[in-house]
N, C-alpha and C positions, 0 to 999 in steps of 0.2 A: 399660392405659396403658403399662405396661412394654414390651409388644410393639411399640407404635408408636415408642417411644423407641429401642429396639434396632434396629428396621428403619430408622428415620431415620439413625441413626449408621452403619449398614452402607452405606446409600446414599451418605451424605456421604463415607465412607472410599473407596468405589469412585470417586466423582467426583473426589476429591483425587488418586487414583492415575492418573486419566486427564486431569489438567489440562494435560498436554502437547498434547492433541488440539486444543484450541481455537486456539492460535496456529498450529499446523500447518495446520489447515483454512483459516484466514484467509490465511496466506501463500500456500498453493497456489491458492486461488480468485483472490485479487487479483493474485497474480503471473501467473497464466495470462491473466487479462484484459489486463494490461499488456504481456505478450509479444505478444498479438494486436494491440493498438492500436499498439504501437511498430512492429511489422512492417508494419502497414497504412500508417502514416505514412511509413516509409522507402521503401515501394514506391509511394507516390503523392505524392512530394515537391512536385511542381508544384502540385497542388491544395492541399496543406497550406500551402505558401508563400503562395499566393494568399489563403487563409483568414487566415493570420497578417497579411498585408498589410492585409486588410479590417478587422482588429482594431487596426491601427496599432502592431503589435509591431515594434520596431526590428530591423533585420537579419533579416527574416523567413525567408530561405533558410537562414541559419546556425541560427536557432532551430528551424526545422522539423527539421533534421538532429539538433540537440542534443536536442530533446524526444523525437523518435522513438528515438534511441539510448538515452536515459535510460530510456524506457519498456520497450524491448525487453530491454536488458541488465539493467536494474533488476528487471524482472519475473522474469527467469530467476534472478537472484541471490536474490530473495525466495523463490522456490519451493525453492531449496536451503537457505535460511536462512543465507546467506553475506553478510557486510557489511550486515546487515539495518538497523542504525541509520543508517548512511551512506546507503543506498538510500532509506530512509524519509524522511530529511531532503531528499534531492534531489527525491523525488516530492511532498513537501509543497510545495516550491517550484513545481513544475509545476502542481499543483492550485491554489495561491494565485494564480498568474498566470492560469490558466484562469478562476477565479472572478472575478478583477478585470476581465479583458478581455472575456470572453464571457458571463458570467452576471450580474454586477453591473448592467450597463446595463438588463437586463430584469426585475430584482427589484422586487417590490412589497411586500416585507416579510420578516420573519424566517421565516415559513412557507415562502416560495419558496426561501429560502436552504437551509433544513433539508431541503427536498424535492429539492434538486439532487444528482445522483450525485457531482459533484465535491466537494461538502461532505462527503458520506459517505466518499469516498476519503480526503479530508484528515484526517478523524477517525480512520480506520483507520491511516493512516500515522503520525499523532501517537501513537496507542497503541503501534504497533510501535517508534517512536523511543524512547519512555520505558520500555516493558516488555521490549523485545528480542524475539528470534526464538522463544524457548521452548526446551525440552529437546530436541525432535526437530529439530535444526538443525546445520549445519556450524559455525555460530558457537559453539554449546555444546560441540561436539567440540574445537574449537580452544582454547576457554577451559579445558576440563578438562585438556587436554594441557599447556597453559602453566602451570597450577597445580601440575602434577607435576614440573615442571623446577626 
């Protein structure tokens, strides 16, 4: 029994030392996805504008550029872990609008909502907003430097 206890404690200690890895992997993965989606939106503005028009989003041309820019720049900043909480808040806004305009009309219940990728992204961005970028980030480097001043 002592062997199991010691082994569990060692594993937990190792996991605690690597706790910076989770936020980093989330930021890199979601950031890369949004760099690609933002790039795609900005390079097909006419189609995105038409889609936004069909969703009855006001000023669809402006919002196509805005959303594409937030996704492209925000995705890159997430990958760096720079201004993570600000970027997460902006991306929560884009996901909330996407859920309201594009997903909500076709929902048939909570299960449909939970199965939507937009809801998953919204949850990830909420976590980043409240938890921050983690230790392996530019945000952490800036915070550490500011504490020394």
